C-alpha positions as CSV (number, residue, x, y, z in Angstrom):
1,M,228.8,227.5,102.6
2,T,229.5,231.0,102.4
3,R,232.4,232.6,104.1
4,N,229.4,235.4,105.0
5,F,227.4,232.3,106.9
6,A,231.2,230.4,108.3
7,Y,231.7,234.1,109.7
8,D,228.4,235.4,111.1
9,L,228.2,231.7,112.6
10,V,231.6,231.9,114.8
11,K,230.6,235.8,115.8
12,K,227.5,234.8,117.2
13,Y,229.3,232.3,118.9
14,H,231.6,234.4,119.5
15,H,229.2,237.0,120.6
16,A,226.8,234.5,123.7
17,W,230.3,232.7,125.2
18,T,231.8,236.0,126.1
19,S,228.8,238.1,126.7
20,G,227.7,234.7,129.3
21,D,225.5,232.6,128.0
22,I,227.2,229.6,127.4
23,E,224.7,227.4,125.7
24,T,223.9,229.2,123.0
25,A,227.2,229.3,122.1
26,M,227.6,225.6,122.0
27,Q,224.6,225.7,120.2
28,Y,226.7,227.3,117.0
29,V,229.6,224.4,117.5
30,A,229.8,220.5,117.0
31,D,229.5,217.3,118.8
32,D,232.8,216.2,118.2
33,V,234.5,219.3,118.7
34,I,238.2,219.7,118.8
35,C,239.6,222.7,120.3
36,R,243.8,223.0,120.7
37,A,244.5,225.4,123.8
38,P,247.6,225.8,125.7
39,G,247.7,223.6,127.9
40,V,245.3,222.2,127.1
41,D,243.3,219.5,124.3
42,L,239.7,219.4,124.7
43,D,237.6,217.1,122.2
44,G,234.1,217.2,122.4
45,K,231.6,219.9,123.1
46,D,231.0,218.8,127.3
47,A,235.0,219.5,127.3
48,Y,234.6,222.2,125.1
49,R,231.9,223.9,127.1
50,D,233.6,223.2,130.8
51,F,236.2,225.0,129.5
52,I,234.9,227.7,128.1
53,G,231.9,228.0,130.7
54,G,235.1,228.0,133.6
55,F,236.5,231.4,132.2
56,A,233.3,232.9,130.2
57,P,232.8,233.7,134.1
58,M,236.0,235.9,134.9
59,L,235.4,238.5,132.1
60,T,234.7,242.1,132.4
61,G,234.8,243.0,128.8
62,I,236.2,242.6,125.6
63,G,238.2,244.8,123.2
64,D,238.5,243.7,119.2
65,I,241.2,244.1,117.5
66,A,241.1,242.2,114.2
67,E,239.0,239.7,112.7
68,F,239.5,237.3,109.4
69,A,237.5,235.1,107.3
70,D,238.5,232.9,104.6
71,G,236.0,230.0,103.1
72,D,234.9,227.8,106.7
73,R,237.6,229.4,108.4
74,V,237.4,232.4,110.9
75,A,240.2,234.5,113.0
76,L,239.2,236.4,115.6
77,F,241.4,238.1,117.6
78,Y,240.3,240.3,121.0
79,Y,241.8,241.2,124.3
80,P,239.6,239.0,127.0
81,Q,239.2,242.1,129.8
82,T,239.4,240.8,133.6
83,S,240.5,241.6,137.0
84,T,243.7,240.5,136.0
85,T,244.5,241.6,132.4
86,S,242.7,244.1,130.1
87,T,246.0,244.2,127.8
88,A,246.3,240.3,127.1
89,P,245.5,239.5,123.9
90,A,244.1,236.1,122.3
91,A,243.7,234.8,119.0
92,E,241.1,231.9,117.7
93,F,241.1,230.1,114.5
94,F,237.9,228.2,114.2
95,T,236.7,226.2,110.7
96,V,233.5,225.5,110.3
97,D,231.9,222.3,108.8
98,D,228.3,221.3,108.3
99,D,227.2,224.0,109.6
100,K,228.8,223.9,112.7
101,I,232.6,225.3,114.7
102,S,234.0,221.4,114.2
103,Q,237.9,223.1,115.6
104,S,239.2,225.3,117.2
105,V,242.6,226.4,117.8
106,L,242.8,229.4,121.4
107,I,246.4,231.0,121.6
108,F,246.6,233.2,124.8
109,D,248.5,233.9,127.3
110,R,247.8,231.2,130.9
111,L,249.6,233.3,132.7
112,S,248.5,236.8,132.4
113,Y,245.3,235.2,133.3
114,G,246.5,234.1,136.6
115,P,245.5,235.6,139.7
116,P,248.2,238.9,140.6
117,D,251.2,238.0,142.7
118,E,251.4,239.2,146.1
119,G,253.9,241.3,146.5
């Protein structure tokens, strides 16, 4: 596997889910994927699909910051824009094995994506 393969696969996944196409995104994810996110550990494709699928409809846009690839590992930094924030950054660190995303570490500030404070 080359650096470009893992990078291209992760970018296809990222574009699909941030465009709301969860089923296409899941084509790039291993059945036994492990995701570590703030407040939750997700094991398996179904749990991961539910997590991503629950957040994707809130997106109003995506602002890219930076990307790094090192063999089968890829890191993306971006601004997931929603009605509550457009400036809270997120970072994802992916591992690709056997042509699928096998691990994801997702870092973001959960409070930034909650409902706005009422007065």
